[in-house]
C-alpha positions, 0 to 999 in steps of 0.5 A, spaced: 704 249 448 709 245 451 711 238 449 707 234 454 701 238 453 700 236 446 702 229 447 696 229 452 691 232 448 693 227 442 692 221 447 685 224 449 683 225 442 685 218 440 680 216 446 674 220 445 673 221 437 672 213 436 667 214 442 663 220 439 663 216 432 660 210 435 655 214 439 653 218 433 652 211 429 648 208 435 643 214 435 642 215 428 639 208 427 637 205 420 632 211 418 630 206 412 626 202 417 622 207 420 619 211 415 612 209 412 611 209 405 618 211 403 618 210 396 611 214 395 613 220 391 609 226 392 603 228 388 602 220 387 595 218 385 593 211 388 588 206 386 584 204 392 581 197 393 574 197 391 571 193 397 573 195 404 566 195 408 565 190 414 561 184 412 557 180 417 560 173 419 557 168 423 558 170 430 558 177 429 553 182 433 548 186 429 543 191 431 537 193 427 532 198 429 526 200 425 523 207 426 516 210 423 511 215 423 507 210 427 512 209 433 507 203 436 507 200 429 515 200 428 516 197 435 513 191 433 519 190 429 524 191 434 527 187 440 528 192 446 528 193 453 523 199 454 529 204 456 532 199 461 539 196 459 540 189 460 546 184 458 546 183 451 543 190 449 545 195 445 544 203 447 542 206 440 543 213 443 535 214 442 533 213 449 532 205 449 537 199 449 536 195 443 538 188 443 543 186 438 542 180 434 547 174 433 548 172 426 547 164 427 552 159 424 548 159 417 549 166 417 541 168 419 538 173 424 531 172 426 527 178 427 520 179 430 514 178 425 519 179 419 522 172 420 529 169 418 534 174 414 540 171 411 545 177 413 552 173 412 556 177 407 552 183 407 555 190 409 551 195 414 547 199 409 546 192 405 542 189 411 538 196 412 536 196 405 534 188 405 530 189 412 527 195 409 525 191 402 522 186 407 518 191 410 515 194 404 514 188 400 510 185 405 506 191 406 508 191 414 510 198 414 509 204 409 514 209 411 520 205 414 527 208 416 532 202 418 538 203 422 543 198 422 549 198 427 555 193 428 556 194 436 561 189 437 566 189 432 573 190 434 580 189 432 586 187 436 593 190 436 599 187 440 607 187 440 611 194 439 604 199 439 599 201 443 596 194 445 589 193 446 582 192 443 579 197 438 572 198 435 571 200 428 570 208 428 567 207 421 564 202 416 571 201 413 578 201 416 585 201 413 591 198 416 595 205 417 588 207 420 588 202 425 595 203 427 594 210 428 588 208 432 592 204 436 597 210 438 602 208 432 608 203 432 614 204 437 621 206 434 623 199 436 617 196 432 619 192 425 615 196 420 617 191 414 614 185 418 607 187 420 603 180 421 596 180 421 592 174 423 585 173 420 580 168 421 577 166 415 571 160 416 575 155 420 582 157 419 586 162 421 591 165 416 597 169 417 599 175 412 605 179 412 605 187 410 611 191 409 609 198 411 615 202 408 613 200 401 607 203 398 605 197 393 606 192 399 601 196 403 596 198 398 595 191 394 595 187 401 589 183 402 590 186 409 590 193 407 583 193 409 582 191 417 576 186 418 573 184 425 577 180 429 584 181 426 590 181 430 595 185 428 602 183 431 608 188 431 614 184 432 620 188 436 627 189 432 633 185 433 635 191 438 629 190 442 630 182 442 637 183 445 635 187 450 630 182 453 635 177 454 640 177 459 646 175 454 643 180 449 643 186 454 650 185 456 654 185 450 649 186 444 647 193 445 650 200 443 651 202 450 656 196 452 660 197 446 661 204 447 663 203 454 668 197 452 671 202 447 672 207 453 675 202 457 680 200 451 681 208 450 683 209 457 688 203 458 691 205 451 692 212 454 695 209 461 700 204 457 702 209 452 704 215 457 
């Protein structure tokens, strides 16, 4: 190998190696900011919070369907449209379209014959037990079967995730399950600073949860998602920079790789 060839290779290695290093660093990224529950050892037993079931609040909708061996007698306690769907009705999947009650400001619903029932703060099964008790204690039905549903309860996800309105698939839902239903966070979503906006009474409270730490997740007051919760996934700094005209021009890895390549080329040219 002659002198000119060796000098040429040295100059180009001097230009290429730093660029490769920058590309490797830019592609790897901070893994610690991406992994969920990263401090959770394998085979660990965790104590779950005791109460996570959805509970009714004023303004919620609830369907209460009463069944019996005597269908005509049971129908007296139901609000339904006789199989014709209508606005505000809830399709029970049993051939009829039932109306959903709206919990009033005092936390009550008003059922036919039974009258006013206080349901605020109750779970779905607790409402069913209460209605069944009222039917039996009042000798209104001898063999009632009460099915209660929350047909309109939902939570919302915005930001760096599968945005949109999502209904609850079960009586309780954790924050990790909610994020899974939304399609998970994008790689550009901050897992360390997930915000949950929750309406409690006449106030809206903001909670923050770190999804990379087990204790922060399992001890959080928003570990169980409630109806109306707004989950906001904040974008990382890189994503924020890309969204701004100035940021996209000089704060991205691609910009610095290009600048390094230009500088290396100039060095090669001027050191010949």
